C-alpha positions as a Markdown table, in Angstrom:
| # | Residue | x | y | z |
|---|---|---|---|---|
| 1 | Met | 13.2 | -1.9 | 4.3 |
| 2 | Arg | 15.3 | 0.2 | 6.7 |
| 3 | Asn | 17.4 | 3.1 | 5.4 |
| 4 | Glu | 19.2 | 6.1 | 6.9 |
| 5 | Lys | 16.0 | 8.1 | 7.2 |
| 6 | Gly | 13.8 | 5.3 | 8.8 |
| 7 | Phe | 11.7 | 2.6 | 7.2 |
| 8 | His | 10.4 | 2.4 | 3.7 |
| 9 | Ala | 7.5 | 0.1 | 2.4 |
| 10 | His | 6.2 | -0.1 | -1.1 |
| 11 | Cys | 3.6 | -1.8 | -3.3 |
| 12 | Pro | 5.0 | -2.2 | -6.8 |
| 13 | Glu | 1.6 | -3.4 | -8.2 |
| 14 | Leu | 0.2 | 0.1 | -7.7 |
| 15 | Asp | 2.6 | 2.1 | -9.6 |
| 16 | Gly | 5.2 | 2.1 | -6.9 |
| 17 | Cys | 2.9 | 3.2 | -4.2 |
| 18 | Ser | 5.1 | 3.7 | -1.0 |
| 19 | Gly | 5.1 | 4.7 | 2.6 |
| 20 | His | 7.7 | 5.9 | 5.1 |
| 21 | Gly | 8.0 | 6.0 | 8.9 |
| 22 | Asp | 10.5 | 6.2 | 11.7 |
| 23 | Thr | 9.5 | 2.6 | 12.7 |
| 24 | Tyr | 8.5 | -0.5 | 10.8 |
| 25 | Asn | 5.0 | -0.2 | 12.0 |
| 26 | Glu | 4.7 | 3.5 | 11.0 |
| 27 | Ala | 5.9 | 2.6 | 7.5 |
| 28 | Leu | 3.3 | -0.2 | 7.2 |
| 29 | Arg | 0.5 | 2.1 | 8.4 |
| 30 | Asp | 1.6 | 4.8 | 5.9 |
| 31 | Val | 1.8 | 2.4 | 2.9 |
| 32 | Lys | -1.6 | 0.8 | 3.8 |
| 33 | Lys | -3.2 | 4.2 | 3.9 |
| 34 | Arg | -1.7 | 5.1 | 0.5 |
| 35 | Ile | -2.8 | 1.7 | -0.9 |
| 36 | Met | -6.3 | 2.3 | 0.3 |
| 37 | Asp | -6.3 | 5.8 | -1.3 |
| 38 | Arg | -5.0 | 4.5 | -4.6 |
| 39 | Leu | -7.5 | 1.5 | -4.7 |
| 40 | Glu | -10.4 | 3.9 | -4.0 |
| 41 | Lys | -9.3 | 6.2 | -6.8 |
| 42 | Lys | -8.9 | 3.2 | -9.2 |
| 43 | Leu | -12.4 | 1.9 | -8.3 |
| 44 | Met | -14.0 | 5.4 | -8.7 |
| 45 | Ala | -12.4 | 5.8 | -12.1 |
| 46 | Gly | -13.6 | 2.3 | -13.2 |
| 47 | Glu | -10.0 | 1.0 | -13.5 |
| 48 | Asp | -9.0 | -2.6 | -12.8 |
| 49 | Ile | -7.4 | -3.6 | -9.6 |
| 50 | Pro | -4.1 | -5.4 | -10.2 |
| 51 | Glu | -3.5 | -8.9 | -8.8 |
| 52 | Pro | -0.6 | -9.2 | -6.4 |
| 53 | Cys | 2.5 | -10.3 | -8.2 |
| 54 | Thr | 5.2 | -10.1 | -5.6 |
| 55 | Pro | 5.8 | -12.3 | -2.6 |
| 56 | Cys | 4.7 | -10.8 | 0.8 |
| 57 | Thr | 6.0 | -11.3 | 4.2 |
| 58 | Met | 3.0 | -9.8 | 5.9 |
| 59 | His | -0.6 | -10.4 | 4.8 |
| 60 | Trp | -3.6 | -8.1 | 5.6 |
| 61 | Ser | -7.0 | -7.6 | 4.2 |
| 62 | Val | -9.0 | -4.6 | 3.3 |
| 63 | Gln | -12.8 | -4.3 | 3.4 |
| 64 | Tyr | -14.6 | -1.3 | 2.3 |
| 65 | Ser | -17.9 | -0.2 | 0.6 |
| 66 | Leu | -18.7 | 2.4 | -1.9 |
| 67 | Asn | -22.2 | 3.0 | -0.6 |
């Protein structure tokens, strides 16, 4: 979403996790980093990862290991 300060992206499934940037791509990179950080913290704390519940216009996948 574009606003007067640039672009804003959010992930409501993760407690309103959001990112910002001067461009669309910067906002996506920022929100993806914040999503990864939030997921890592949830996994380390033994918390459940929520299923997506909102429609997306862009799909991407994340692969990581806790080894």
